[in-house]
Backbone as JSON Lines, residues from 0, in Angstrom:
{"i":0,"aa":"M","n":[-14.81,8.7,2.28],"ca":[-16.11,8.15,2.59],"c":[-16.76,7.6,1.31]}
{"i":1,"aa":"R","n":[-16.7,8.36,0.25],"ca":[-17.3,7.94,-1.0],"c":[-16.61,6.68,-1.55]}
{"i":2,"aa":"T","n":[-15.29,6.63,-1.36],"ca":[-14.54,5.47,-1.85],"c":[-14.9,4.21,-1.07]}
{"i":3,"aa":"S","n":[-15.11,4.34,0.23],"ca":[-15.52,3.19,1.03],"c":[-16.92,2.72,0.61]}
{"i":4,"aa":"F","n":[-17.79,3.66,0.32],"ca":[-19.13,3.31,-0.16],"c":[-19.04,2.56,-1.49]}
{"i":5,"aa":"T","n":[-18.2,3.04,-2.38],"ca":[-18.01,2.37,-3.68],"c":[-17.52,0.95,-3.48]}
{"i":6,"aa":"Q","n":[-16.54,0.79,-2.61],"ca":[-16.0,-0.54,-2.34],"c":[-17.06,-1.45,-1.72]}
{"i":7,"aa":"S","n":[-17.86,-0.92,-0.81],"ca":[-18.94,-1.7,-0.19],"c":[-19.98,-2.11,-1.23]}
{"i":8,"aa":"R","n":[-20.3,-1.21,-2.13],"ca":[-21.28,-1.52,-3.17],"c":[-20.78,-2.66,-4.05]}
{"i":9,"aa":"W","n":[-19.51,-2.64,-4.41],"ca":[-18.94,-3.75,-5.19],"c":[-19.07,-5.06,-4.44]}
{"i":10,"aa":"F","n":[-18.8,-5.01,-3.13],"ca":[-18.87,-6.23,-2.32],"c":[-20.29,-6.77,-2.24]}
{"i":11,"aa":"F","n":[-21.26,-5.91,-1.92],"ca":[-22.63,-6.37,-1.71],"c":[-23.36,-6.74,-2.99]}
{"i":12,"aa":"T","n":[-22.9,-6.22,-4.12],"ca":[-23.54,-6.58,-5.39],"c":[-22.76,-7.66,-6.13]}
{"i":13,"aa":"N","n":[-21.66,-8.12,-5.51],"ca":[-20.79,-9.12,-6.15],"c":[-20.29,-8.66,-7.51]}
{"i":14,"aa":"K","n":[-20.13,-7.34,-7.66],"ca":[-19.63,-6.79,-8.91],"c":[-18.12,-6.63,-8.81]}
{"i":15,"aa":"L","n":[-17.42,-7.21,-9.76],"ca":[-15.98,-7.07,-9.81],"c":[-15.66,-5.93,-10.77]}
{"i":16,"aa":"P","n":[-15.14,-4.82,-10.26],"ca":[-14.87,-3.66,-11.12],"c":[-13.67,-3.92,-12.02]}
{"i":17,"aa":"S","n":[-13.42,-2.99,-12.91],"ca":[-12.21,-3.09,-13.73],"c":[-11.01,-2.89,-12.79]}
{"i":18,"aa":"F","n":[-9.86,-3.39,-13.22],"ca":[-8.65,-3.25,-12.42],"c":[-8.33,-1.77,-12.2]}
{"i":19,"aa":"A","n":[-8.46,-0.96,-13.24],"ca":[-8.15,0.47,-13.12],"c":[-9.07,1.14,-12.1]}
{"i":20,"aa":"D","n":[-10.37,0.83,-12.15],"ca":[-11.31,1.42,-11.18],"c":[-11.0,0.96,-9.76]}
{"i":21,"aa":"Y","n":[-10.72,-0.33,-9.63],"ca":[-10.43,-0.87,-8.31],"c":[-9.17,-0.22,-7.73]}
{"i":22,"aa":"L","n":[-8.13,-0.13,-8.54],"ca":[-6.87,0.43,-8.06],"c":[-7.0,1.91,-7.73]}
{"i":23,"aa":"S","n":[-7.73,2.64,-8.55],"ca":[-7.94,4.07,-8.3],"c":[-8.68,4.28,-6.98]}
{"i":24,"aa":"N","n":[-9.74,3.52,-6.78],"ca":[-10.52,3.62,-5.55],"c":[-9.73,3.06,-4.36]}
{"i":25,"aa":"G","n":[-9.09,1.92,-4.58],"ca":[-8.38,1.24,-3.51],"c":[-7.15,1.96,-3.0]}
{"i":26,"aa":"A","n":[-6.53,2.76,-3.84],"ca":[-5.37,3.54,-3.41],"c":[-5.78,4.56,-2.35]}
{"i":27,"aa":"I","n":[-7.05,4.9,-2.32],"ca":[-7.57,5.82,-1.31],"c":[-8.01,5.05,-0.07]}
{"i":28,"aa":"T","n":[-8.78,3.95,-0.28],"ca":[-9.32,3.22,0.87],"c":[-8.26,2.47,1.66]}
{"i":29,"aa":"I","n":[-7.08,2.29,1.1],"ca":[-6.02,1.61,1.85],"c":[-5.59,2.44,3.06]}
{"i":30,"aa":"G","n":[-5.84,3.74,3.02],"ca":[-5.54,4.59,4.16],"c":[-4.1,5.05,4.27]}
{"i":31,"aa":"A","n":[-3.35,4.93,3.19],"ca":[-1.94,5.32,3.22],"c":[-1.78,6.81,3.53]}
{"i":32,"aa":"I","n":[-2.66,7.62,3.0],"ca":[-2.57,9.06,3.25],"c":[-2.91,9.35,4.71]}
{"i":33,"aa":"L","n":[-3.89,8.64,5.24],"ca":[-4.26,8.81,6.65],"c":[-3.11,8.4,7.56]}
{"i":34,"aa":"V","n":[-2.48,7.26,7.28],"ca":[-1.36,6.78,8.09],"c":[-0.2,7.77,8.05]}
{"i":35,"aa":"S","n":[0.13,8.23,6.86],"ca":[1.25,9.17,6.76],"c":[0.92,10.51,7.41]}
{"i":36,"aa":"S","n":[-0.32,10.96,7.3],"ca":[-0.72,12.21,7.96],"c":[-0.64,12.08,9.48]}
{"i":37,"aa":"A","n":[-1.07,10.93,9.99],"ca":[-0.99,10.7,11.44],"c":[0.46,10.66,11.9]}
{"i":38,"aa":"A","n":[1.32,10.03,11.11],"ca":[2.74,9.96,11.46],"c":[3.37,11.35,11.48]}
{"i":39,"aa":"L","n":[2.9,12.22,10.61],"ca":[3.43,13.59,10.57],"c":[3.18,14.36,11.86]}
{"i":40,"aa":"L","n":[2.13,13.99,12.57],"ca":[1.81,14.69,13.81],"c":[2.93,14.56,14.85]}
{"i":41,"aa":"Y","n":[3.72,13.52,14.72],"ca":[4.8,13.28,15.68],"c":[6.16,13.76,15.19]}
{"i":42,"aa":"M","n":[6.15,14.45,14.09],"ca":[7.4,14.93,13.52],"c":[7.52,16.44,13.68]}
{"i":43,"aa":"D","n":[8.69,16.89,14.07],"ca":[8.92,18.32,14.25],"c":[8.84,19.09,12.94]}
{"i":44,"aa":"C","n":[9.05,18.4,11.84],"ca":[9.1,19.08,10.54],"c":[7.74,19.12,9.84]}
{"i":45,"aa":"A","n":[6.68,18.72,10.53],"ca":[5.36,18.68,9.9],"c":[4.75,20.08,9.89]}
{"i":46,"aa":"L","n":[5.25,20.89,9.03],"ca":[4.78,22.26,8.91],"c":[3.71,22.36,7.84]}
{"i":47,"aa":"E","n":[3.14,23.52,7.71],"ca":[2.05,23.74,6.77],"c":[2.43,23.4,5.33]}
{"i":48,"aa":"D","n":[3.68,23.68,4.94],"ca":[4.09,23.38,3.57],"c":[4.07,21.87,3.29]}
{"i":49,"aa":"V","n":[4.37,21.06,4.3],"ca":[4.32,19.6,4.14],"c":[2.88,19.15,3.97]}
{"i":50,"aa":"I","n":[1.99,19.69,4.78],"ca":[0.57,19.34,4.7],"c":[0.01,19.77,3.34]}
{"i":51,"aa":"N","n":[0.36,20.95,2.89],"ca":[-0.08,21.42,1.57],"c":[0.46,20.52,0.46]}
{"i":52,"aa":"W","n":[1.7,20.11,0.58],"ca":[2.31,19.21,-0.4],"c":[1.54,17.89,-0.45]}
{"i":53,"aa":"L","n":[1.23,17.34,0.71],"ca":[0.47,16.08,0.76],"c":[-0.89,16.22,0.07]}
{"i":54,"aa":"S","n":[-1.52,17.35,0.25],"ca":[-2.87,17.54,-0.31],"c":[-2.88,17.67,-1.83]}
{"i":55,"aa":"T","n":[-1.71,17.85,-2.45],"ca":[-1.65,17.94,-3.91],"c":[-1.53,16.56,-4.58]}
{"i":56,"aa":"N","n":[-1.49,15.5,-3.76],"ca":[-1.31,14.13,-4.24],"c":[-0.1,14.03,-5.17]}
{"i":57,"aa":"P","n":[1.09,14.33,-4.64],"ca":[2.3,14.27,-5.47],"c":[2.58,12.85,-5.94]}
{"i":58,"aa":"K","n":[3.43,12.72,-6.94],"ca":[3.75,11.41,-7.51],"c":[4.21,10.42,-6.44]}
{"i":59,"aa":"L","n":[4.98,10.9,-5.49],"ca":[5.46,10.03,-4.43],"c":[4.29,9.43,-3.64]}
{"i":60,"aa":"M","n":[3.31,10.25,-3.3],"ca":[2.16,9.76,-2.54],"c":[1.3,8.83,-3.37]}
{"i":61,"aa":"A","n":[1.14,9.13,-4.65],"ca":[0.35,8.26,-5.52],"c":[1.01,6.88,-5.64]}
{"i":62,"aa":"A","n":[2.33,6.87,-5.81],"ca":[3.06,5.59,-5.91],"c":[3.0,4.85,-4.58]}
{"i":63,"aa":"Y","n":[3.15,5.57,-3.49],"ca":[3.11,5.0,-2.14],"c":[1.74,4.36,-1.89]}
{"i":64,"aa":"S","n":[0.66,5.06,-2.19],"ca":[-0.69,4.53,-1.98],"c":[-0.97,3.32,-2.88]}
{"i":65,"aa":"T","n":[-0.55,3.39,-4.12],"ca":[-0.73,2.27,-5.05],"c":[0.05,1.06,-4.56]}
{"i":66,"aa":"H","n":[1.28,1.29,-4.14],"ca":[2.11,0.19,-3.63],"c":[1.43,-0.48,-2.44]}
{"i":67,"aa":"M","n":[0.93,0.32,-1.52],"ca":[0.27,-0.22,-0.32],"c":[-0.95,-1.05,-0.71]}
{"i":68,"aa":"R","n":[-1.75,-0.56,-1.67],"ca":[-2.95,-1.29,-2.08],"c":[-2.57,-2.61,-2.73]}
{"i":69,"aa":"L","n":[-1.6,-2.59,-3.63],"ca":[-1.18,-3.82,-4.31],"c":[-0.63,-4.83,-3.31]}
{"i":70,"aa":"M","n":[0.2,-4.37,-2.38],"ca":[0.77,-5.27,-1.37],"c":[-0.33,-5.87,-0.51]}
{"i":71,"aa":"N","n":[-1.26,-5.04,-0.06],"ca":[-2.35,-5.5,0.79],"c":[-3.2,-6.55,0.08]}
{"i":72,"aa":"D","n":[-3.57,-6.28,-1.14],"ca":[-4.42,-7.22,-1.87],"c":[-3.67,-8.5,-2.24]}
{"i":73,"aa":"F","n":[-2.39,-8.38,-2.49],"ca":[-1.59,-9.56,-2.79],"c":[-1.5,-10.46,-1.56]}
{"i":74,"aa":"G","n":[-1.15,-9.86,-0.42],"ca":[-1.0,-10.63,0.81],"c":[-2.31,-11.16,1.34]}
{"i":75,"aa":"G","n":[-3.37,-10.38,1.22],"ca":[-4.67,-10.78,1.77],"c":[-5.58,-11.45,0.77]}
{"i":76,"aa":"H","n":[-5.07,-11.79,-0.41],"ca":[-5.91,-12.35,-1.47],"c":[-6.67,-13.59,-1.02]}
{"i":77,"aa":"K","n":[-5.99,-14.54,-0.41],"ca":[-6.63,-15.79,0.0],"c":[-7.72,-15.52,1.04]}
{"i":78,"aa":"F","n":[-7.41,-14.71,2.03],"ca":[-8.36,-14.36,3.09],"c":[-9.57,-13.63,2.51]}
{"i":79,"aa":"D","n":[-9.32,-12.64,1.67],"ca":[-10.41,-11.86,1.07],"c":[-11.28,-12.72,0.16]}
{"i":80,"aa":"K","n":[-10.65,-13.63,-0.57],"ca":[-11.39,-14.51,-1.48],"c":[-12.32,-15.43,-0.68]}
{"i":81,"aa":"E","n":[-11.84,-15.94,0.46],"ca":[-12.65,-16.82,1.31],"c":[-13.88,-16.11,1.85]}
{"i":82,"aa":"R","n":[-13.77,-14.82,2.11],"ca":[-14.92,-14.09,2.65],"c":[-15.77,-13.43,1.55]}
{"i":83,"aa":"G","n":[-15.39,-13.69,0.3],"ca":[-16.2,-13.22,-0.81],"c":[-15.92,-11.81,-1.27]}
{"i":84,"aa":"S","n":[-14.79,-11.29,-0.89],"ca":[-14.43,-9.92,-1.24],"c":[-13.5,-9.93,-2.46]}
{"i":85,"aa":"G","n":[-13.76,-9.08,-3.43],"ca":[-12.91,-8.99,-4.6],"c":[-11.61,-8.28,-4.26]}
{"i":86,"aa":"T","n":[-10.55,-8.61,-4.97],"ca":[-9.26,-7.97,-4.74],"c":[-8.71,-7.47,-6.07]}
{"i":87,"aa":"A","n":[-7.67,-6.67,-5.97],"ca":[-7.02,-6.17,-7.17],"c":[-6.52,-7.33,-8.03]}
{"i":88,"aa":"L","n":[-6.07,-8.39,-7.39],"ca":[-5.57,-9.55,-8.12],"c":[-6.68,-10.16,-8.98]}
{"i":89,"aa":"E","n":[-7.86,-10.32,-8.41],"ca":[-8.99,-10.88,-9.17],"c":[-9.42,-9.95,-10.29]}
{"i":90,"aa":"C","n":[-9.43,-8.65,-10.02],"ca":[-9.79,-7.68,-11.06],"c":[-8.8,-7.75,-12.22]}
{"i":91,"aa":"Y","n":[-7.52,-7.85,-11.88],"ca":[-6.49,-7.93,-12.92],"c":[-6.67,-9.21,-13.73]}
{"i":92,"aa":"M","n":[-6.92,-10.33,-13.05],"ca":[-7.09,-11.62,-13.73],"c":[-8.27,-11.55,-14.7]}
{"i":93,"aa":"K","n":[-9.36,-10.92,-14.26],"ca":[-10.55,-10.8,-15.1],"c":[-10.29,-9.88,-16.29]}
{"i":94,"aa":"D","n":[-9.72,-8.71,-16.05],"ca":[-9.49,-7.73,-17.11],"c":[-8.53,-8.22,-18.19]}
{"i":95,"aa":"Y","n":[-7.49,-8.94,-17.77],"ca":[-6.45,-9.34,-18.72],"c":[-6.49,-10.83,-19.05]}
{"i":96,"aa":"N","n":[-7.49,-11.51,-18.52],"ca":[-7.69,-12.93,-18.8],"c":[-6.4,-13.74,-18.59]}
{"i":97,"aa":"V","n":[-5.84,-13.6,-17.38],"ca":[-4.6,-14.29,-17.04],"c":[-4.8,-15.13,-15.79]}
{"i":98,"aa":"S","n":[-3.88,-16.05,-15.57],"ca":[-3.92,-16.91,-14.4],"c":[-3.52,-16.11,-13.16]}
{"i":99,"aa":"E","n":[-3.76,-16.71,-12.01],"ca":[-3.37,-16.06,-10.76],"c":[-1.85,-15.89,-10.69]}
{"i":100,"aa":"E","n":[-1.12,-16.87,-11.17],"ca":[0.34,-16.79,-11.15],"c":[0.85,-15.67,-12.07]}
{"i":101,"aa":"E","n":[0.24,-15.53,-13.23],"ca":[0.64,-14.45,-14.15],"c":[0.29,-13.09,-13.55]}
{"i":102,"aa":"A","n":[-0.87,-12.99,-12.9],"ca":[-1.25,-11.73,-12.24],"c":[-0.27,-11.42,-11.1]}
{"i":103,"aa":"A","n":[0.12,-12.44,-10.35],"ca":[1.08,-12.24,-9.25],"c":[2.42,-11.74,-9.8]}
{"i":104,"aa":"R","n":[2.86,-12.29,-10.91],"ca":[4.1,-11.84,-11.55],"c":[3.99,-10.37,-11.95]}
{"i":105,"aa":"K","n":[2.85,-10.01,-12.52],"ca":[2.63,-8.63,-12.94],"c":[2.6,-7.69,-11.73]}
{"i":106,"aa":"F","n":[2.01,-8.16,-10.61],"ca":[1.99,-7.34,-9.4],"c":[3.42,-7.07,-8.92]}
{"i":107,"aa":"R","n":[4.28,-8.07,-8.99],"ca":[5.67,-7.86,-8.59],"c":[6.33,-6.79,-9.46]}
{"i":108,"aa":"E","n":[6.02,-6.8,-10.75],"ca":[6.54,-5.77,-11.65],"c":[6.0,-4.39,-11.26]}
{"i":109,"aa":"M","n":[4.7,-4.34,-10.94],"ca":[4.11,-3.06,-10.55],"c":[4.72,-2.54,-9.25]}
{"i":110,"aa":"W","n":[5.04,-3.44,-8.3],"ca":[5.71,-2.99,-7.07],"c":[7.06,-2.37,-7.4]}
{"i":111,"aa":"Q","n":[7.79,-3.04,-8.28],"ca":[9.09,-2.5,-8.68],"c":[8.93,-1.13,-9.31]}
{"i":112,"aa":"D","n":[7.9,-0.97,-10.12],"ca":[7.65,0.33,-10.76],"c":[7.32,1.4,-9.72]}
{"i":113,"aa":"T","n":[6.51,1.05,-8.71],"ca":[6.18,2.05,-7.69],"c":[7.42,2.39,-6.87]}
{"i":114,"aa":"W","n":[8.28,1.41,-6.6],"ca":[9.53,1.7,-5.91],"c":[10.4,2.64,-6.73]}
{"i":115,"aa":"K","n":[10.46,2.43,-8.03],"ca":[11.26,3.31,-8.89],"c":[10.76,4.74,-8.8]}
{"i":116,"aa":"V","n":[9.44,4.91,-8.85],"ca":[8.87,6.26,-8.76],"c":[9.19,6.87,-7.4]}
{"i":117,"aa":"M","n":[8.99,6.1,-6.32],"ca":[9.25,6.64,-4.99],"c":[10.72,7.02,-4.82]}
{"i":118,"aa":"N","n":[11.62,6.15,-5.26],"ca":[13.05,6.46,-5.14],"c":[13.43,7.67,-5.98]}
{"i":119,"aa":"E","n":[12.89,7.74,-7.19],"ca":[13.18,8.87,-8.06],"c":[12.69,10.18,-7.43]}
{"i":120,"aa":"E","n":[11.49,10.15,-6.87],"ca":[10.93,11.35,-6.25],"c":[11.73,11.77,-5.01]}
{"i":121,"aa":"C","n":[12.27,10.78,-4.29],"ca":[13.07,11.11,-3.1],"c":[14.44,11.66,-3.47]}
{"i":122,"aa":"L","n":[14.91,11.36,-4.67],"ca":[16.22,11.85,-5.09],"c":[16.15,13.24,-5.73]}
{"i":123,"aa":"R","n":[14.96,13.68,-6.08],"ca":[14.79,15.02,-6.66],"c":[14.94,16.08,-5.58]}
{"i":124,"aa":"P","n":[15.42,17.24,-5.97],"ca":[15.42,18.35,-5.01],"c":[13.97,18.67,-4.63]}
{"i":125,"aa":"T","n":[13.72,18.84,-3.37],"ca":[12.37,19.12,-2.92],"c":[12.41,19.99,-1.66]}
{"i":126,"aa":"P","n":[11.41,20.83,-1.47],"ca":[11.37,21.63,-0.24],"c":[10.89,20.8,0.96]}
{"i":127,"aa":"I","n":[10.47,19.58,0.7],"ca":[9.96,18.71,1.76],"c":[11.15,18.14,2.54]}
{"i":128,"aa":"P","n":[11.1,18.19,3.86],"ca":[12.22,17.67,4.66],"c":[12.49,16.19,4.39]}
{"i":129,"aa":"R","n":[13.75,15.82,4.39],"ca":[14.16,14.43,4.13],"c":[13.51,13.47,5.12]}
{"i":130,"aa":"D","n":[13.29,13.93,6.36],"ca":[12.66,13.05,7.36],"c":[11.26,12.63,6.94]}
{"i":131,"aa":"V","n":[10.54,13.5,6.29],"ca":[9.2,13.16,5.81],"c":[9.3,12.11,4.71]}
{"i":132,"aa":"L","n":[10.21,12.3,3.79],"ca":[10.4,11.33,2.71],"c":[10.82,9.97,3.26]}
{"i":133,"aa":"K","n":[11.75,9.98,4.23],"ca":[12.19,8.73,4.85],"c":[11.04,8.04,5.57]}
{"i":134,"aa":"M","n":[10.19,8.8,6.22],"ca":[9.04,8.22,6.91],"c":[8.13,7.5,5.93]}
{"i":135,"aa":"L","n":[7.87,8.11,4.77],"ca":[7.02,7.47,3.76],"c":[7.65,6.18,3.24]}
{"i":136,"aa":"L","n":[8.94,6.22,3.0],"ca":[9.63,5.01,2.54],"c":[9.64,3.93,3.62]}
{"i":137,"aa":"N","n":[9.77,4.32,4.87],"ca":[9.77,3.34,5.95],"c":[8.41,2.68,6.13]}
{"i":138,"aa":"I","n":[7.35,3.44,5.97],"ca":[6.01,2.84,6.04],"c":[5.84,1.85,4.89]}
{"i":139,"aa":"T","n":[6.35,2.2,3.73],"ca":[6.28,1.29,2.58],"c":[7.07,0.02,2.86]}
{"i":140,"aa":"R","n":[8.21,0.15,3.49],"ca":[9.02,-1.02,3.84],"c":[8.26,-1.95,4.8]}
{"i":141,"aa":"V","n":[7.5,-1.37,5.69],"ca":[6.69,-2.18,6.61],"c":[5.69,-3.02,5.81]}
{"i":142,"aa":"S","n":[5.07,-2.42,4.8],"ca":[4.11,-3.18,3.99],"c":[4.79,-4.35,3.29]}
{"i":143,"aa":"E","n":[6.03,-4.15,2.91],"ca":[6.78,-5.25,2.29],"c":[6.9,-6.42,3.26]}
{"i":144,"aa":"T","n":[7.21,-6.12,4.5],"ca":[7.37,-7.16,5.51],"c":[6.03,-7.82,5.83]}
{"i":145,"aa":"V","n":[4.99,-7.03,5.93],"ca":[3.69,-7.56,6.34],"c":[3.01,-8.39,5.26]}
{"i":146,"aa":"Y","n":[3.2,-8.04,3.99],"ca":[2.42,-8.69,2.92],"c":[3.2,-9.45,1.86]}
{"i":147,"aa":"K","n":[4.47,-9.25,1.75],"ca":[5.2,-9.69,0.56],"c":[5.11,-11.18,0.24]}
{"i":148,"aa":"H","n":[5.13,-12.02,1.23],"ca":[5.19,-13.46,0.97],"c":[3.82,-14.11,0.92]}
{"i":149,"aa":"R","n":[2.88,-13.38,0.35],"ca":[1.49,-13.84,0.18],"c":[0.83,-14.17,1.5]}
{"i":150,"aa":"I","n":[1.16,-13.39,2.49],"ca":[0.51,-13.5,3.79],"c":[-0.05,-12.14,4.14]}
{"i":151,"aa":"D","n":[-0.99,-12.12,5.04],"ca":[-1.54,-10.87,5.54],"c":[-1.17,-10.77,7.01]}
{"i":152,"aa":"G","n":[-0.08,-10.11,7.26],"ca":[0.44,-10.0,8.62],"c":[-0.44,-9.21,9.57]}
{"i":153,"aa":"F","n":[-1.4,-8.44,9.06],"ca":[-2.31,-7.73,9.94],"c":[-3.4,-8.65,10.45]}
{"i":154,"aa":"T","n":[-3.95,-9.5,9.6],"ca":[-4.99,-10.43,10.05],"c":[-4.4,-11.73,10.58]}
{"i":155,"aa":"Q","n":[-3.12,-11.99,10.28],"ca":[-2.43,-13.18,10.78],"c":[-1.08,-12.76,11.37]}
{"i":156,"aa":"P","n":[-1.1,-12.05,12.5],"ca":[0.15,-11.5,13.04],"c":[1.18,-12.56,13.4]}
{"i":157,"aa":"H","n":[0.75,-13.79,13.66],"ca":[1.72,-14.85,13.96],"c":[2.68,-15.08,12.79]}
{"i":158,"aa":"A","n":[2.22,-14.74,11.58],"ca":[3.05,-14.95,10.39],"c":[4.25,-14.01,10.33]}
{"i":159,"aa":"I","n":[4.17,-12.89,11.03],"ca":[5.3,-11.94,11.03],"c":[5.91,-11.8,12.42]}
{"i":160,"aa":"E","n":[5.56,-12.71,13.29],"ca":[6.05,-12.66,14.67],"c":[7.58,-12.62,14.74]}
{"i":161,"aa":"D","n":[8.25,-13.41,13.91],"ca":[9.71,-13.43,13.92],"c":[10.29,-12.07,13.54]}
{"i":162,"aa":"H","n":[9.66,-11.39,12.59],"ca":[10.13,-10.06,12.18],"c":[9.96,-9.06,13.33]}
{"i":163,"aa":"I","n":[8.82,-9.13,14.0],"ca":[8.56,-8.22,15.11],"c":[9.55,-8.49,16.25]}
{"i":164,"aa":"R","n":[9.76,-9.75,16.56],"ca":[10.7,-10.11,17.62],"c":[12.11,-9.61,17.27]}
{"i":165,"aa":"A","n":[12.53,-9.81,16.02],"ca":[13.87,-9.38,15.61],"c":[14.02,-7.86,15.71]}
{"i":166,"aa":"M","n":[12.97,-7.15,15.44],"ca":[13.05,-5.69,15.45],"c":[12.95,-5.11,16.86]}
{"i":167,"aa":"L","n":[12.07,-5.66,17.69],"ca":[11.79,-5.04,18.98],"c":[12.43,-5.74,20.18]}
{"i":168,"aa":"V","n":[12.68,-7.02,20.07],"ca":[13.19,-7.77,21.21],"c":[14.66,-8.13,21.03]}
{"i":169,"aa":"D","n":[14.97,-8.76,19.92],"ca":[16.33,-9.26,19.69],"c":[17.12,-8.36,18.74]}
{"i":170,"aa":"F","n":[16.86,-7.06,18.79],"ca":[17.55,-6.16,17.87],"c":[19.05,-6.16,18.15]}
{"i":171,"aa":"M","n":[19.77,-5.77,17.16],"ca":[21.24,-5.77,17.25],"c":[21.72,-4.33,17.29]}
{"i":172,"aa":"S","n":[22.5,-4.01,18.29],"ca":[23.04,-2.65,18.34],"c":[24.3,-2.57,17.49]}
{"i":173,"aa":"I","n":[24.5,-1.45,16.89],"ca":[25.65,-1.25,16.0],"c":[26.61,-0.29,16.65]}
């Protein structure tokens, strides 16, 4: 709630925060923890130890949330800019005095870094069931499909229609 208020205050005052502040706040407002917690409700392995693990904000969850925020802001940058909303891309451009293309290149590097952290964390021995880890990686993969090509598939679902059709209608059995 506090993070949403902070984000709203930035919007209504036209204040562009530092990239670090935006990313720290935005990793929460993206709702990645909420989505993963809701997904856990449908899993047989969602026991108390998994919930407790999630509440400690492990490295995997921090990388997952950061990845989701960066992907969302990258894909929705044009849409958000048109409605007057600041994005991580704009904050990065302001903080580091770089062009949009240079910021986009840096975002791609940051995605790769978050993937490295997530993969590394999934390869470590952990008491968390593999199905939970796979679920987190699969949600991250969805964000790749929805946002990667500088589109916002949530606000422009026609842009990912072919992906949805391939997955749900024209899927291939093995």
